[in-house]
C-alpha positions as CSV (number, residue, x, y, z in Angstrom):
1,M,31.7,-27.8,2.4
2,T,34.7,-27.3,0.6
3,L,38.1,-28.9,1.5
4,T,39.9,-25.5,2.4
5,E,36.8,-24.8,4.9
6,N,37.3,-27.9,6.6
7,P,41.2,-28.9,6.4
8,G,40.8,-31.3,9.1
9,H,38.7,-33.7,6.7
10,G,40.1,-37.4,6.9
11,A,41.2,-36.5,10.6
12,G,40.7,-39.2,13.2
13,P,38.3,-38.8,16.5
14,G,40.2,-35.6,18.4
15,A,42.2,-33.9,16.2
16,G,41.9,-30.2,16.6
17,P,43.8,-27.4,16.1
18,D,46.6,-28.5,18.1
19,A,46.9,-31.8,17.4
20,G,49.2,-31.1,14.3
21,P,48.3,-31.8,10.5
22,A,44.9,-34.3,9.7
23,R,45.9,-37.6,8.9
24,A,44.1,-39.2,5.9
25,G,42.1,-42.2,6.4
26,R,41.1,-45.2,4.2
27,R,38.4,-43.1,2.7
28,E,41.0,-40.3,1.2
29,W,43.9,-43.0,0.0
30,A,40.3,-44.7,-1.3
31,A,40.0,-41.7,-3.2
32,L,43.8,-41.5,-4.3
33,G,43.0,-44.7,-6.0
34,V,40.2,-43.0,-8.1
35,L,42.3,-40.3,-8.9
36,M,45.0,-42.5,-10.5
37,L,42.4,-43.6,-13.4
38,P,42.3,-40.1,-15.6
39,L,46.3,-40.0,-14.5
40,L,46.9,-43.1,-16.3
41,L,44.7,-42.9,-19.3
42,V,45.7,-39.1,-19.9
43,S,49.2,-39.9,-19.4
44,M,48.9,-42.8,-21.6
45,D,47.3,-40.9,-24.7
46,V,50.5,-39.0,-25.2
47,S,52.2,-42.1,-26.7
48,V,48.9,-44.5,-27.3
49,L,49.3,-43.5,-31.1
50,Y,52.8,-44.4,-31.9
51,F,51.4,-47.8,-33.1
52,A,48.3,-47.0,-34.2
53,I,49.4,-44.2,-36.9
54,P,49.7,-46.8,-39.6
55,S,46.3,-48.0,-39.9
56,I,44.7,-44.8,-39.1
57,A,47.1,-43.8,-42.3
58,A,45.8,-46.9,-44.2
59,D,42.6,-46.1,-43.5
60,L,41.6,-42.2,-43.2
61,R,44.2,-41.8,-45.8
62,P,45.5,-38.2,-44.2
63,D,48.5,-36.2,-45.5
64,A,51.3,-35.6,-43.9
65,T,50.6,-32.6,-42.6
66,E,47.3,-34.1,-41.0
67,Q,49.4,-37.0,-40.4
68,L,51.5,-34.8,-37.7
69,W,48.6,-32.9,-36.0
70,I,46.4,-36.0,-35.4
71,L,49.9,-37.0,-33.5
72,D,50.5,-33.6,-31.7
73,M,47.2,-32.4,-31.5
74,Y,46.3,-33.7,-28.0
75,G,49.7,-32.6,-26.3
76,F,49.4,-29.0,-28.0
77,V,46.3,-28.6,-26.4
78,L,46.7,-30.0,-23.2
79,A,49.9,-28.3,-22.7
80,G,48.4,-24.6,-23.9
81,L,45.2,-25.0,-21.3
82,L,46.8,-26.6,-18.3
83,I,46.8,-23.1,-16.9
84,T,43.2,-21.8,-17.8
85,M,41.9,-25.0,-16.4
86,G,43.9,-25.3,-13.1
87,A,42.6,-21.8,-12.4
88,L,39.1,-22.7,-13.1
89,G,39.2,-25.7,-10.9
90,D,40.2,-23.1,-8.0
91,R,37.1,-21.2,-8.6
92,V,34.4,-23.6,-9.8
93,G,35.5,-26.4,-8.0
94,R,38.7,-29.3,-9.0
95,R,35.8,-32.3,-8.3
96,R,33.3,-30.6,-10.7
97,L,36.2,-30.0,-13.5
98,L,37.6,-33.5,-12.9
99,L,34.3,-35.2,-13.2
100,G,33.5,-33.1,-16.0
101,G,36.7,-33.4,-17.7
102,A,36.1,-37.7,-17.4
103,A,32.5,-37.0,-19.4
104,L,34.4,-35.4,-21.8
105,F,37.2,-37.7,-22.4
106,G,35.2,-40.6,-22.4
107,L,32.8,-38.7,-25.7
108,A,35.9,-37.6,-27.4
109,S,37.2,-41.1,-26.9
110,V,34.0,-42.1,-28.6
111,A,34.4,-39.7,-31.4
112,A,37.9,-40.4,-32.3
113,A,37.3,-43.9,-32.5
114,Y,34.6,-43.6,-35.4
115,A,36.1,-40.5,-36.5
116,H,35.6,-41.3,-40.6
117,S,38.1,-38.4,-42.0
118,P,41.2,-36.9,-40.6
119,G,39.7,-33.4,-39.7
120,T,37.2,-35.4,-37.5
121,L,39.7,-37.4,-35.7
122,I,42.0,-34.3,-35.7
123,G,39.3,-32.4,-33.9
124,A,38.6,-35.4,-31.3
125,R,41.7,-35.1,-30.2
126,A,41.6,-31.7,-29.6
127,L,38.6,-32.2,-27.6
128,L,40.6,-34.9,-25.6
129,G,43.3,-32.5,-25.0
130,V,40.7,-30.2,-23.4
131,A,39.3,-32.9,-21.0
132,G,42.7,-33.8,-20.3
133,A,43.6,-30.1,-18.9
134,C,40.5,-30.8,-16.9
135,L,41.9,-33.7,-15.4
136,M,45.1,-33.4,-14.9
137,P,45.6,-30.4,-12.5
138,S,42.8,-31.8,-10.7
139,T,44.2,-34.9,-9.8
140,L,47.3,-33.2,-8.4
141,A,45.0,-30.4,-6.6
142,L,42.6,-32.5,-4.6
143,I,45.8,-34.6,-3.7
144,R,47.3,-31.4,-2.4
145,N,43.7,-30.9,-0.2
146,L,43.3,-34.9,0.6
147,F,46.3,-35.5,2.8
148,H,47.6,-32.7,4.8
149,D,50.2,-34.7,6.5
150,P,53.5,-34.3,4.5
151,A,54.8,-37.6,5.2
152,Q,51.5,-39.1,4.0
153,R,51.3,-36.2,1.2
154,A,55.0,-37.3,0.0
155,R,53.6,-40.9,-0.4
156,A,50.6,-40.1,-2.7
157,V,52.8,-37.8,-4.7
158,T,55.1,-41.1,-5.3
159,L,52.4,-42.9,-6.6
160,W,51.2,-39.8,-8.5
161,T,54.7,-39.4,-10.3
162,A,55.0,-43.4,-10.4
163,V,51.6,-43.6,-12.3
164,M,52.4,-40.6,-14.8
165,A,55.6,-42.0,-15.7
166,S,54.1,-45.8,-16.2
167,G,51.4,-44.3,-18.2
168,I,53.3,-42.7,-21.1
169,S,55.4,-46.1,-21.3
170,L,52.0,-48.0,-21.3
171,G,50.8,-46.3,-23.9
172,P,52.5,-48.3,-26.8
173,V,52.4,-51.4,-25.3
174,V,48.4,-51.2,-24.6
175,S,48.1,-49.9,-28.6
176,G,50.3,-52.5,-29.5
177,A,48.3,-55.7,-27.7
178,L,45.2,-53.9,-29.0
179,L,46.0,-53.7,-32.3
180,E,46.8,-57.4,-32.5
181,H,43.4,-58.0,-32.3
182,F,40.9,-55.0,-32.8
183,W,41.2,-52.1,-35.4
184,W,42.8,-48.8,-34.6
185,G,39.8,-47.0,-32.8
186,S,40.0,-49.4,-30.0
187,V,43.0,-47.7,-28.5
188,F,40.7,-44.7,-27.8
189,L,37.9,-47.2,-26.4
190,V,39.9,-48.6,-23.5
191,N,39.4,-45.1,-21.7
192,L,35.6,-46.0,-21.6
193,P,35.3,-48.6,-18.4
194,A,38.2,-46.1,-16.2
195,M,36.1,-42.7,-17.1
196,G,32.9,-44.4,-16.5
197,L,34.4,-45.8,-13.1
198,L,35.5,-42.3,-12.5
199,L,32.2,-40.7,-12.9
200,A,30.5,-43.2,-10.6
201,L,32.8,-43.4,-7.8
202,G,34.1,-40.1,-7.6
203,P,31.2,-38.3,-6.3
204,L,31.1,-41.1,-3.4
205,L,35.0,-40.7,-2.6
206,L,35.9,-37.4,-3.7
207,P,35.1,-34.7,-1.5
208,E,34.5,-30.8,-3.4
209,S,37.7,-29.0,-3.3
210,K,37.7,-25.1,-4.5
211,G,39.5,-21.7,-3.3
212,V,37.7,-19.4,-1.0
213,G,37.2,-15.6,-2.5
214,G,38.8,-17.0,-6.1
215,G,37.2,-13.9,-7.6
216,R,36.3,-13.6,-11.6
217,F,37.6,-15.8,-14.1
218,D,39.6,-13.6,-16.3
219,L,39.2,-14.5,-20.0
220,F,41.7,-12.3,-21.5
221,S,44.6,-14.2,-19.3
222,S,43.3,-17.5,-20.1
223,L,43.0,-16.6,-23.6
224,L,46.9,-15.0,-23.0
225,S,48.3,-18.2,-21.7
226,L,47.2,-20.7,-24.6
227,A,48.4,-18.2,-27.6
228,A,51.9,-18.1,-25.7
229,L,52.2,-21.7,-25.0
230,L,50.6,-23.0,-28.3
231,P,53.5,-21.3,-30.1
232,L,56.1,-21.3,-28.0
233,I,55.9,-25.3,-27.7
234,H,55.0,-25.8,-31.2
235,G,58.0,-24.0,-32.2
236,I,60.6,-25.7,-29.8
237,K,59.4,-28.7,-31.4
238,S,59.8,-27.6,-35.3
239,L,63.6,-26.5,-34.0
240,A,63.9,-30.4,-32.8
241,G,62.6,-31.6,-35.9
242,D,63.4,-29.4,-38.9
243,G,66.4,-27.2,-37.4
244,W,66.1,-23.3,-37.8
245,N,63.5,-22.0,-39.9
246,L,61.3,-19.1,-40.4
247,S,58.2,-21.0,-38.9
248,A,60.1,-22.2,-35.9
249,G,61.5,-18.6,-35.1
250,F,58.0,-17.0,-35.1
251,G,56.8,-19.5,-33.1
252,V,59.2,-19.6,-30.3
253,G,59.6,-15.4,-30.6
254,G,56.0,-14.8,-30.8
255,G,55.5,-17.3,-27.6
256,V,58.0,-15.8,-25.7
257,L,56.5,-12.0,-26.3
258,L,52.7,-13.1,-25.3
259,A,54.5,-14.8,-22.2
260,V,56.0,-11.9,-21.1
261,L,52.1,-9.8,-21.7
262,F,50.9,-12.9,-20.0
263,V,53.2,-12.1,-16.9
264,R,52.8,-8.8,-17.0
265,R,48.9,-9.0,-16.7
266,Q,49.2,-11.3,-13.9
267,A,51.1,-9.1,-11.9
268,L,48.9,-6.0,-12.3
269,L,45.5,-8.5,-11.5
270,G,44.3,-8.2,-8.0
271,Q,43.1,-12.0,-8.2
272,P,45.4,-13.3,-10.9
273,M,45.4,-17.1,-12.9
274,V,48.8,-17.5,-11.8
275,D,50.8,-16.3,-8.3
276,L,53.8,-14.6,-9.1
277,G,54.5,-14.2,-5.3
278,L,54.2,-18.1,-4.8
279,I,56.5,-18.6,-7.9
280,R,59.2,-16.4,-6.5
281,Q,59.1,-18.4,-3.7
282,R,62.3,-20.8,-3.6
283,A,60.2,-24.3,-2.5
284,Y,58.1,-23.3,-5.3
285,G,59.8,-21.8,-8.2
286,G,62.9,-23.9,-7.8
287,S,61.0,-26.9,-7.5
288,V,58.9,-25.9,-10.6
289,L,62.5,-25.2,-12.4
290,V,64.0,-28.6,-11.2
291,N,60.8,-30.0,-12.7
292,L,61.6,-28.5,-16.2
293,L,65.5,-29.5,-16.1
294,A,64.3,-33.2,-15.5
295,M,62.0,-33.6,-18.0
296,V,64.1,-31.7,-20.6
297,A,66.6,-35.0,-20.0
298,T,63.7,-37.6,-19.7
299,V,61.7,-36.8,-22.9
300,G,64.7,-35.6,-24.7
301,F,67.0,-39.0,-24.5
302,A,63.3,-41.4,-24.6
303,V,63.5,-39.9,-28.1
304,F,67.1,-41.9,-28.8
305,L,66.4,-44.9,-27.0
306,T,63.4,-45.4,-28.8
307,Q,64.8,-45.4,-31.9
308,Y,67.8,-47.2,-30.7
309,L,65.6,-50.5,-29.9
310,Q,64.2,-50.2,-33.3
311,S,66.3,-48.7,-36.0
312,V,69.4,-50.2,-34.4
313,L,69.1,-53.4,-33.0
314,G,65.8,-54.6,-35.1
315,Q,63.3,-55.0,-32.7
316,S,59.5,-54.7,-33.5
317,P,57.5,-51.9,-32.5
318,F,55.6,-53.3,-30.0
319,E,59.0,-55.6,-28.7
320,A,60.7,-52.5,-28.3
321,A,57.9,-50.6,-26.1
322,L,58.3,-53.7,-23.6
323,W,62.1,-53.2,-23.3
324,S,61.1,-49.8,-22.8
325,L,59.2,-50.5,-19.7
326,A,62.2,-52.2,-18.2
327,P,63.8,-48.9,-16.3
328,T,60.5,-48.5,-14.9
329,G,61.6,-51.4,-12.3
330,G,64.1,-48.6,-10.9
331,V,61.3,-46.1,-10.6
332,L,59.2,-48.1,-8.4
333,V,62.2,-49.0,-6.2
334,A,63.9,-45.6,-5.8
335,A,60.5,-43.2,-5.5
336,P,59.5,-44.4,-2.3
337,A,63.0,-44.9,-1.0
338,A,64.0,-40.9,-1.5
339,A,60.4,-40.2,-0.7
340,A,61.2,-42.1,3.3
341,L,65.1,-40.4,2.9
342,A,63.3,-37.0,2.4
343,R,61.9,-37.3,5.9
344,R,64.9,-37.1,7.6
345,V,67.3,-35.6,5.2
346,D,67.0,-32.3,4.1
347,R,65.2,-33.1,0.5
348,A,67.2,-30.8,-1.5
349,Y,70.0,-33.3,-0.9
350,I,67.9,-36.2,-2.3
351,M,66.9,-34.1,-5.3
352,G,70.5,-33.4,-5.7
353,G,71.6,-37.1,-5.2
354,G,69.0,-38.3,-7.2
355,F,70.3,-36.1,-10.1
356,L,73.6,-37.0,-9.6
357,V,72.5,-40.7,-10.0
358,A,70.9,-39.9,-13.0
359,A,74.1,-38.3,-14.3
360,V,75.9,-41.7,-13.4
361,G,73.0,-43.5,-15.7
362,F,73.6,-41.2,-18.2
363,G,77.2,-41.7,-18.4
364,W,76.7,-45.0,-18.2
365,L,74.8,-44.9,-21.6
366,A,77.9,-41.9,-23.2
367,G,79.9,-45.6,-23.5
368,T,77.6,-47.5,-25.9
369,D,79.0,-48.7,-29.3
370,R,77.1,-51.4,-31.7
371,A,78.8,-54.5,-29.4
372,T,77.3,-52.7,-26.1
373,P,74.6,-55.9,-24.7
374,L,71.3,-55.2,-24.6
375,W,71.1,-55.6,-20.7
376,V,74.1,-52.6,-20.6
377,V,71.6,-50.4,-21.9
378,L,68.6,-51.4,-19.9
379,V,70.8,-50.9,-16.8
380,G,71.7,-47.4,-17.5
381,G,68.3,-46.8,-18.3
382,C,67.0,-47.9,-15.0
383,V,69.8,-45.8,-13.2
384,Y,68.8,-42.7,-14.8
385,A,65.2,-42.9,-14.6
386,A,65.5,-44.1,-10.3
387,G,67.6,-41.0,-10.0
388,L,65.4,-38.4,-12.4
389,V,61.7,-39.9,-11.0
390,S,63.2,-39.8,-7.2
391,A,64.3,-36.2,-8.1
392,M,60.9,-34.9,-9.6
393,T,58.6,-36.7,-6.8
394,L,60.5,-34.8,-4.3
395,A,60.1,-31.8,-6.6
396,T,56.3,-32.0,-7.1
397,E,55.7,-33.1,-3.1
398,L,57.9,-29.6,-2.0
399,A,55.7,-27.1,-4.5
400,L,52.6,-28.5,-3.4
401,G,53.3,-28.0,0.0
402,A,54.4,-24.6,-0.6
403,A,51.1,-23.4,-2.2
404,P,48.0,-22.7,0.0
405,P,45.3,-24.8,-0.5
406,E,42.8,-22.2,-2.3
407,R,45.6,-21.8,-5.4
408,A,46.4,-25.8,-5.4
409,G,44.6,-26.1,-8.9
410,S,46.7,-23.4,-10.7
411,A,50.1,-24.0,-8.7
412,A,49.7,-27.9,-9.9
413,A,49.0,-26.6,-13.6
414,V,52.1,-24.4,-13.4
415,L,54.0,-27.3,-12.1
416,E,52.7,-29.3,-15.1
417,S,53.2,-26.8,-17.7
418,G,57.1,-26.6,-16.7
419,Q,56.8,-29.7,-17.3
420,E,55.5,-30.2,-21.0
421,L,57.7,-26.9,-21.9
422,G,60.8,-29.2,-20.6
423,G,59.8,-32.2,-22.6
424,A,59.6,-29.6,-26.1
425,L,62.9,-28.3,-25.2
426,G,64.6,-31.6,-24.5
427,M,63.3,-33.0,-27.9
428,A,65.2,-29.5,-28.9
429,V,68.3,-29.1,-27.2
430,L,69.3,-32.9,-27.1
431,G,68.0,-33.7,-30.6
432,S,70.2,-31.0,-31.7
433,I,73.5,-32.2,-29.9
434,G,72.2,-35.7,-31.5
435,A,71.5,-34.6,-35.1
436,A,75.2,-33.1,-34.6
437,V,77.0,-36.1,-33.8
438,Y,75.3,-37.9,-36.4
439,S,76.2,-35.9,-39.4
440,A,79.3,-35.7,-38.1
441,A,80.1,-39.8,-38.0
442,M,78.3,-40.1,-41.5
443,P,80.7,-40.7,-44.0
444,A,80.8,-37.6,-46.9
445,S,80.1,-40.2,-49.8
446,A,76.5,-41.3,-47.9
447,P,73.1,-39.8,-50.1
448,A,72.4,-36.7,-48.6
449,A,68.8,-38.1,-46.8
450,A,71.1,-40.6,-45.0
451,R,73.2,-38.1,-43.5
452,E,70.9,-36.1,-41.8
453,T,68.7,-39.0,-40.2
454,L,68.9,-42.6,-39.3
455,G,65.2,-42.8,-41.0
456,G,67.2,-41.3,-44.3
457,A,69.2,-44.2,-44.3
458,L,66.7,-47.3,-44.1
459,G,66.3,-47.8,-48.1
460,A,70.5,-47.5,-48.8
461,P,72.8,-49.9,-49.9
462,P,73.8,-52.3,-46.5
463,D,76.9,-50.9,-46.2
464,V,75.4,-46.9,-45.9
465,L,72.8,-48.5,-43.3
466,D,75.6,-49.7,-41.4
467,A,77.3,-46.7,-41.2
468,A,74.3,-44.8,-40.3
469,R,73.6,-47.6,-36.9
470,G,76.9,-46.9,-36.0
471,A,76.7,-42.9,-36.2
472,F,73.4,-43.0,-34.7
473,V,75.0,-45.0,-31.6
474,E,77.3,-42.2,-31.5
475,A,74.8,-39.6,-31.5
476,M,72.9,-41.3,-28.7
477,G,76.0,-41.3,-26.6
478,G,76.4,-37.4,-27.7
479,A,72.7,-37.0,-26.5
480,A,73.6,-39.1,-23.4
481,V,76.7,-36.9,-22.7
482,G,74.5,-33.7,-22.7
483,A,72.1,-35.2,-20.1
484,C,75.0,-36.3,-18.3
485,L,76.0,-32.3,-17.9
486,L,72.3,-31.1,-17.4
487,M,71.6,-33.4,-14.3
488,L,75.0,-31.9,-13.0
489,V,73.6,-28.2,-13.3
490,A,70.0,-29.6,-11.9
491,A,71.7,-31.2,-9.1
492,G,73.6,-27.7,-8.4
493,V,70.4,-25.8,-9.0
494,A,68.2,-28.1,-6.8
495,V,70.6,-27.8,-3.6
496,A,71.3,-24.1,-4.3
497,L,67.6,-22.9,-4.4
498,L,65.6,-25.7,-2.3
499,R,68.5,-26.2,0.6
500,G,66.1,-25.9,3.4
501,A,63.2,-24.4,2.1
502,S,61.2,-27.4,3.0
503,R,61.5,-26.0,6.6
504,G,60.6,-23.0,5.5
């Protein structure tokens, strides 16, 4: 029996068709706790290699290209397969896909931990990406089917968003702590206890959930989505790191072309992987868009803040990772408050307000200079993180509520794919703004490498390095101005597209 066949799962005695949405009980909340395990680890794996890569480089001796693929392979495969795995979960069952993904994640973690060559580690990271793509949409889709009451679902999505954001921030901290006592493979083996617990408790607490009459799985659509997203995201990241070049242009252009072909195929299929009609609904399509805009600012600015802590303030990577957790405090307070307020006020206004709060935080950071105390920077980080995550939480919950339960997997996957694309765009857009400001602020007499990046100035004479640090702070301010303007646009988009959408 599937949840779509029993929408009253979790209701107390006496619940009937006229009793309103079934309320979740202790079993559903315990199941949510189990779902947080894979979510935390999958999000941590995005950033867990930040500290481990020097040890890996010393042991496995990868060349520059292999080192780049060790870092990026996981994220690329994860992003490319989200839509495929979301649609597959709707057909074969989300719990089945979740547990299969957990088993694969554990096996791939062991393979990565004991890899003896760069190629083996790259392959293991690719398998981790496949497993992560199984896990991510399944967790969000199961929340859609576990929590039918909108207020309870809002609380569950708030927790989901907080855990996902915390995992990305915790990755470097956990990595740094492990590497002080163990070898680099320990950053992968830490996944095993949690995945084992999920495999043990998942069959007991998680009911099976899948769509009814999902139709035949379209392998060609799956290949098209992968072929579109991989070069598109790779091309955008190349633009952020190296500027415009032929490879990046082919990646972006080819990805866009294949994405158009994918959309056209979905319009012709009777049972498409992606429901285009759902995307055209304001509640869903508008939520995907504002979530994408939020991720542009979140990921794009995080790069500057991390480098500011390490290269300008001189903190160690582990110390910088600990300080970067400070904005989480604002998230833990603001996200539940926004969810509670949205029960009384149209959530479009709350989302718009969240983006305005984020704009204030970025505006605060735009005034940062070399003399600015660290606590002032951290307060700005808390403010913008609180506003962003509040808006993202409400947008995610609104998108889930708009999706029919039988399409929850593919709906969650499209939402998460938009977030991955937004992150890549953030590095490209805000990175380009910061690079332009940095280059303009550097003296013309500085060496060419120092005029391009702060990293290129680290071996330069003290006066050049000091100028580079000052220029980088100006660049961070320029990126903050860009993020502030983007948040003002996002606030307008949220109110314009989503006003009244939560009422149908």
